C-alpha positions in Angstrom: -71.4 54.8 -135.4 -70.2 58.0 -137.2 -70.5 58.0 -141.0 -67.7 60.0 -142.6 -68.1 60.9 -146.3 -65.3 62.2 -148.6 -66.9 65.3 -150.3 -65.1 64.5 -153.5 -65.7 60.7 -153.5 -67.8 59.7 -156.4 -68.0 56.0 -155.4 -65.4 54.9 -158.0 -62.2 55.9 -156.4 -60.7 56.4 -153.0 -57.9 58.7 -154.2 -59.9 61.9 -154.9 -58.7 64.7 -152.8 -61.6 66.8 -151.6 -59.6 69.9 -150.9 -59.9 70.9 -154.6 -63.4 69.5 -155.2 -65.1 72.8 -154.4 -67.9 70.9 -152.6 -70.2 73.3 -150.7 -72.9 73.0 -148.1 -70.8 70.7 -146.0 -70.1 71.2 -142.2 -66.8 71.3 -140.4 -64.1 69.5 -142.3 -61.9 66.8 -140.9 -58.6 65.5 -142.1 -58.4 61.8 -142.4 -56.3 59.2 -144.1 -57.2 55.9 -145.6 -55.4 53.3 -147.6 -56.4 52.8 -151.1 -54.9 51.5 -154.4 -51.7 50.8 -152.6 -51.0 54.2 -151.3 -52.1 56.7 -148.5 -54.0 59.6 -149.6 -55.0 62.6 -147.4 -58.2 64.5 -148.0 -60.8 66.7 -146.4 -63.9 65.0 -145.0 -67.2 66.2 -143.7 -69.4 64.3 -141.1 -72.8 64.0 -142.8 -74.7 61.8 -140.4 -74.6 60.2 -136.9 -76.1 56.9 -136.0 -76.0 56.0 -132.4 -76.7 52.6 -130.9 -79.1 53.3 -128.1 -78.3 51.0 -125.1 -81.1 48.7 -123.9 -82.9 50.2 -121.0 -82.6 47.2 -118.8 -80.1 44.3 -118.1 -81.9 41.3 -116.6 -80.0 39.1 -114.1 -82.8 36.4 -113.9 -86.4 35.8 -114.5 -88.3 32.9 -112.9 -91.8 31.6 -112.4 -93.1 29.3 -109.5 -96.5 27.8 -108.8 -98.0 27.6 -105.3 -101.7 26.6 -104.4 -103.2 27.6 -107.7 -101.3 30.9 -108.0 -98.1 31.7 -109.9 -95.4 34.0 -108.6 -93.1 35.7 -111.1 -89.8 37.2 -109.9 -87.1 38.9 -111.8 -83.9 40.9 -111.0 -82.3 43.7 -112.9 -78.6 44.7 -112.6 -78.7 48.0 -114.5 -81.6 50.3 -115.7 -81.4 53.3 -117.9 -84.6 55.4 -118.5 -86.8 52.3 -117.9 -90.4 53.0 -117.4 -92.3 49.7 -116.8 -92.5 45.9 -117.2 -95.4 44.5 -119.1 -96.1 40.9 -118.0 -97.3 38.7 -120.9 -98.6 35.1 -120.6 -99.2 32.3 -123.2 -100.5 28.8 -123.1 -98.6 27.7 -126.3 -95.4 29.8 -126.0 -96.3 31.6 -129.2 -99.4 33.9 -128.7 -99.0 36.1 -125.7 -101.5 38.4 -123.9 -100.7 41.1 -121.4 -101.9 40.3 -117.9 -100.5 43.4 -116.0 -97.5 45.7 -115.4 -95.0 46.7 -112.8 -93.4 50.2 -112.6 -89.7 50.2 -113.3 -87.1 51.9 -111.1 -86.0 54.3 -114.0 -82.3 54.4 -113.4 -80.2 52.1 -111.4 -76.7 50.6 -111.3 -77.4 47.9 -108.7 -79.7 44.9 -108.4 -83.4 45.7 -108.2 -85.9 42.9 -107.4 -89.4 42.7 -108.8 -92.3 40.4 -108.3 -95.8 39.8 -109.9 -98.5 37.5 -108.9 -100.6 35.7 -111.4 -103.8 34.4 -109.7 -105.4 32.9 -112.8 -103.6 29.6 -112.9 -106.1 27.4 -111.1 -105.7 24.4 -113.4 -102.7 22.6 -112.0 -102.1 20.5 -115.1 -101.9 23.5 -117.5 -98.5 24.6 -118.6 -98.0 28.5 -118.9 -95.4 30.5 -120.6 -94.3 34.1 -119.5 -92.2 36.9 -120.9 -91.5 40.5 -119.9 -92.0 43.4 -122.3 -89.5 46.0 -121.0 -90.6 49.5 -122.0 -88.5 52.7 -121.6 -89.6 56.2 -121.1 -89.6 56.9 -124.9 -92.0 53.9 -125.5 -89.3 51.8 -127.1 -89.3 48.2 -125.8 -87.7 44.8 -125.9 -88.7 41.4 -124.7 -87.1 39.2 -122.1 -86.4 35.4 -122.6 -89.5 33.2 -122.2 -89.8 31.2 -118.9 -92.0 28.0 -118.7 -94.3 27.2 -115.7 -94.8 23.5 -116.1 -98.1 21.9 -115.3 -98.3 19.3 -112.5 -99.2 15.7 -113.3 -103.0 15.3 -113.6 -104.6 13.4 -110.7 -107.8 11.4 -110.7 -107.5 10.0 -114.1 -108.4 6.4 -115.2 -107.0 4.4 -118.1 -108.1 0.9 -119.0 -106.1 -1.5 -121.3 -106.2 -3.5 -123.4 -109.6 -2.2 -124.7 -111.2 -4.1 -126.4 -110.3 -7.0 -124.1 -111.0 -10.8 -124.0 -109.8 -11.9 -120.6 -108.0 -9.5 -118.2 -107.9 -5.8 -118.3 -105.6 -3.5 -116.3 -106.9 -0.4 -114.6 -104.4 2.4 -114.2 -105.6 5.1 -111.7 -103.6 8.2 -110.9 -105.1 9.3 -107.5 -104.8 12.6 -105.7 -104.8 11.0 -102.3 -104.6 7.6 -100.4 -108.1 6.1 -100.0 -110.4 3.1 -100.6 -112.4 2.9 -103.8 -114.9 0.5 -105.4 -114.4 -0.7 -109.0 -117.7 -1.7 -110.5 -118.5 -3.3 -113.9 -121.9 -2.2 -115.2 -123.7 -3.6 -118.3 -124.9 -1.3 -121.0 -128.5 -1.8 -119.5 -127.2 -0.3 -116.3 -127.0 -3.5 -114.3 -124.2 -3.9 -111.8 -122.3 -7.1 -112.8 -119.7 -7.3 -110.1 -117.8 -4.9 -107.7 -114.5 -5.1 -106.0 -112.8 -2.8 -103.3 -109.3 -1.5 -103.7 -107.0 0.3 -101.4 -105.0 2.8 -103.5 -102.1 5.2 -102.7 -101.6 8.7 -103.8 -100.2 8.6 -107.3 -100.3 5.9 -110.0 -102.0 2.6 -109.1 -102.5 -0.5 -111.3 -104.5 -3.5 -110.8 -106.2 -6.2 -112.9 -109.8 -7.3 -113.3 -110.8 -10.7 -114.9 -113.5 -10.2 -117.5 -113.1 -13.5 -119.3 -116.5 -14.8 -118.2 -118.4 -11.7 -119.4 -120.5 -12.1 -122.5 -119.3 -10.0 -125.5 -120.6 -6.6 -125.5 -120.1 -3.0 -124.1 -119.7 -2.4 -120.4 -118.9 0.6 -118.2 -116.2 0.4 -115.5 -116.8 2.8 -112.7 -114.3 3.8 -110.0 -115.8 5.7 -106.9 -114.2 6.9 -103.7 -114.2 9.8 -101.3 -112.3 12.0 -103.8 -112.7 10.0 -107.0 -115.7 9.4 -109.4 -114.5 8.1 -112.7 -115.7 5.8 -115.4 -114.5 4.4 -118.7 -116.1 2.4 -121.4 -114.9 -1.2 -122.1 -115.6 -3.4 -125.0 -115.5 -7.2 -124.3 -114.5 -9.5 -127.2 -115.1 -13.2 -127.6 
């Protein structure tokens, strides 16, 4: 943007001719015309300041995140780069507070596609969702942020839910298993005595089955589920 100021313009009229203003200390004059008060007036102008809109250093084509065996792989592609210096990779668990986890050197200047990758080896919890963004820094230290990408957590395996709880007759066990296997479901009294046990064949994923507790005396019990890859327990309250 070029700012052109009429040397004789006081801010109240656009019809003052600077040619006779006697203004001093101004640079090279320019002749310009503008429309004001219904007529066109010519006058001398001086350029007093320049404001340039600096182009962003990088134009991103895409930015993605993928999870594989406890690790995350970030990929992004630029289509143009101007005086770019580096990409700072930032991670968050809530999408609001980000921390830097590394950087990748930028190409500097390019007019074609450039591909980048960054491995994040600290995402071992498969159920945790992570958020990532790029801080694009140019050679002058100026920066801008990319859009935020979300790396969704996988469904949690080996979890046990019991309902209704408290119960009076039949309870349902909902078990999300990480593999197909055979498990034992045992009801244990608060004193630690095994009341009864049943064997169930479960599939990988969500399994649901019922257990009759109508003959149990009122009180607090523990239901344990054990298998090759599973060891879970939940507290059950038995009503009248």
